[in-house]
C-alpha positions in Angstrom: 0.0 0.0 0.0 1.2 3.5 -0.8 0.6 4.7 2.7 2.7 1.8 4.1 5.6 2.9 1.9 5.1 6.5 3.0 5.2 5.7 6.7 8.3 3.6 6.2 9.9 6.5 4.4 9.0 9.0 7.1 10.5 6.6 9.7 13.7 6.4 7.9 13.8 10.2 7.4 13.1 10.9 11.0 15.2 8.3 12.8 18.2 7.8 10.5 18.4 11.3 9.2 18.6 10.4 5.5 16.7 11.9 2.6 13.4 10.5 1.6 14.9 9.3 -1.7 18.4 8.8 -0.3 19.6 12.3 -1.1 20.8 15.0 1.4 19.2 17.6 -0.8 15.7 16.0 -0.5 16.2 15.7 3.3 17.1 19.4 3.4 13.8 20.3 1.7 11.4 18.2 3.7 10.4 19.7 7.0 8.2 18.0 9.7 5.0 20.0 10.5 6.0 20.4 14.2 9.2 22.2 13.0 7.2 24.3 10.6 4.9 25.3 13.5 7.9 26.9 15.1 9.0 28.6 11.9 5.5 29.9 11.0 3.7 30.6 14.2 0.0 31.3 13.6 0.1 29.6 10.2 1.2 26.0 10.8 -0.3 23.8 13.6 0.4 20.3 14.8 -1.8 21.0 17.9 -3.7 23.8 19.6 -3.4 25.5 23.0 -1.9 23.1 25.5 -3.6 25.1 28.3 -7.1 24.4 27.0 -8.9 21.1 27.1 -10.3 21.7 23.6 -9.4 19.1 21.0 -10.3 18.4 17.4 -11.3 15.3 15.6 -10.1 15.3 11.9 -10.9 12.9 9.1 -8.9 12.6 5.9 -9.3 11.3 2.4 -13.1 11.5 2.0 -15.8 11.9 1.1 -16.0 8.2 0.7 -19.4 6.4 0.5 -17.9 3.3 2.2 -17.0 5.2 5.4 -18.0 8.8 5.6 -21.7 8.2 6.2 -20.9 6.0 9.2 -18.6 8.6 10.7 -21.2 11.3 10.2 -23.9 9.1 11.8 -21.7 8.8 14.9 -20.8 12.5 15.1 -24.5 13.3 14.8 -25.4 10.8 17.6 -22.9 12.5 20.0 -23.5 16.0 18.7 -19.8 16.5 18.0 -18.4 18.7 15.2 -15.2 17.6 13.3 -13.0 18.8 10.5 -12.9 16.9 7.2 -9.8 17.2 5.0 -11.3 16.2 1.7 -9.8 15.2 -1.7 -11.1 17.2 -4.6 -11.5 14.2 -6.9 -13.7 12.5 -4.3 -15.7 15.7 -3.7 -16.4 15.8 -7.4 -17.3 12.1 -7.4 -19.8 12.4 -4.5 -21.0 16.0 -4.1 -24.1 14.9 -2.1 -21.9 13.3 0.5 -19.8 16.5 0.8 -23.0 18.5 1.1 -24.0 16.2 4.0 -20.8 16.9 5.8 -21.5 20.6 5.5 -25.1 20.2 6.5 -23.9 18.4 9.7 -22.1 21.6 10.8 -18.7 20.2 10.2 -15.7 22.0 8.8 -14.4 21.2 5.3 -10.8 21.6 4.5 -8.3 20.9 1.7 -6.3 17.7 1.4 -5.2 18.1 -2.3 -7.1 16.9 -5.3 -5.4 13.5 -5.9 -3.5 12.7 -2.7 0.1 12.9 -4.2 3.3 12.8 -2.3 4.0 16.5 -2.5 7.7 16.1 -2.1 7.6 14.8 -5.7 5.9 18.0 -6.8 6.9 21.5 -7.6 5.4 24.6 -5.8 3.3 25.2 -9.0 2.0 21.6 -9.0 1.1 22.0 -5.3 -0.9 25.2 -6.1 -2.7 23.3 -8.9 -3.7 20.5 -6.5 -4.9 23.1 -3.9 -6.8 25.2 -6.4 -8.5 22.3 -8.1 -9.7 21.1 -4.7 -10.9 24.5 -3.6 -12.8 24.8 -6.9 -14.5 21.5 -6.3 -15.4 22.4 -2.7 -16.6 25.8 -3.5 -18.8 24.6 -6.4 -20.6 22.2 -4.0 -20.7 24.1 -0.7 -20.2 27.8 -1.7 -17.2 28.0 0.7 -13.5 28.2 0.0 -11.3 26.4 2.6 -8.2 28.1 4.0 -7.1 25.1 6.0 -4.7 22.6 4.2 -3.2 19.3 5.2 -0.5 17.7 3.1 -1.0 14.0 2.3 1.2 11.9 4.6 2.2 15.1 6.4 5.0 15.6 3.8 5.7 19.1 2.6 8.8 21.1 1.6 9.7 24.4 3.1 9.3 26.1 -0.2 5.7 24.7 -0.5 4.9 25.7 3.0 6.2 29.2 2.5 4.0 29.6 -0.6 0.9 28.4 1.1 1.5 30.7 4.1 1.9 33.6 1.6 -1.4 32.7 0.0 -3.1 32.9 3.4 -3.5 29.2 4.2 -3.1 27.5 7.5 -1.2 24.2 7.3 -2.6 21.6 9.7 -0.8 18.5 11.0 -1.7 16.4 14.0 -0.2 15.1 17.3 -2.4 12.0 17.6 -2.1 9.5 14.8 -4.6 6.6 15.0 -3.1 4.6 12.1 -6.7 3.7 11.4 -6.1 3.5 7.6 -4.1 0.3 8.2 -7.2 -1.6 9.1 -6.5 -2.1 12.8 -9.5 -2.9 15.0 -11.6 -0.2 16.6 -10.2 -1.1 20.0 -6.7 -0.3 18.9 -7.8 3.0 17.4 -9.5 3.8 20.7 -6.5 2.9 22.8 -4.2 5.1 20.8 -6.5 8.1 21.1 -7.1 7.7 24.8 -3.4 7.2 25.5 -2.1 10.0 23.4 -4.7 12.8 23.5 -3.8 15.9 25.6 -5.0 19.4 25.8 -5.1 21.0 22.3 -4.7 17.7 20.5 -5.5 17.3 16.8 -6.5 13.7 16.3 -5.9 12.2 12.8 -8.5 9.7 11.6 -9.8 8.7 8.2 -13.2 8.6 6.5 -11.7 7.7 3.2 -9.9 4.6 2.1 -6.3 4.7 0.8 -6.5 5.8 -2.8 -4.2 2.9 -3.8 -6.0 0.1 -2.0 -9.0 -1.5 -3.7 -10.9 -2.7 -0.5 -9.6 -0.9 2.6 -10.9 -1.5 6.0 -11.3 1.4 8.4 -13.0 1.1 11.8 -12.9 4.7 13.1 -16.6 5.1 13.1 -16.9 2.2 15.5 -14.1 3.6 17.6 -16.0 6.9 18.1 -18.5 5.1 20.4 -15.8 4.7 22.9 -13.6 7.7 22.1 -16.1 10.5 22.4 -17.7 9.6 25.7 -14.4 8.7 27.3 -12.7 12.0 26.4 -15.8 14.0 27.3 -15.7 12.3 30.6 -12.2 13.5 31.1 -13.3 17.1 30.6 -12.4 17.5 26.9 -14.5 19.5 24.5 -14.6 18.7 20.8 -14.3 21.6 18.4 -13.3 22.2 14.8 -9.7 22.9 13.9 -10.5 26.5 13.1 -12.0 26.9 16.5 -9.1 25.1 18.1 -6.5 27.4 16.5 -8.6 30.6 16.9 -9.4 31.2 13.3 
């Protein structure tokens, strides 16, 4: 699976300090989002205020009719708002499902059009991906997102600088559920409950991996345990924009 390869590459990049493609030049260009948060305060976020018990659920790679509806049902059941980082190509394929996300009071954000590894792309190609996605979202919802999450969390400094110049906020995460890998709902739940802290941005998925024919994602089931447990600990669920004060 493409995402398996990306995770392995990120591990090598982070732990062993080598370039994503074995080159020092590539390593010099790729910057982790937490580092970018320090470089671009107010524009790049891996988490929100650590003094506030507000947290954000985020869902990537939808809208996907196999999973998004189940997630929306659970969020409605618990009266919780979330932020959906959508793919433009999937928004065009299922505009009614995107409209349902909007109608549920959830935030819609940009996750590129086709889910590429942006470190293989130029700044101009990044802009094309972002603009195509915004065009798709605006044509369906009437709104143009200003939140952007790079696929796999991979982005170069030059790309980040361009997005910040254009007025985008780049959003990462500090809780990674790994739900895309098909792990059981209980494991997704355990990860969230163990890793969440004040200001956390929780990464989940409502869309299957674009390179996997029949993915399994159990995040909707995990929400039955995650939401009540975290609310019981005093956490409040908000959208990313609310979390970062935008």
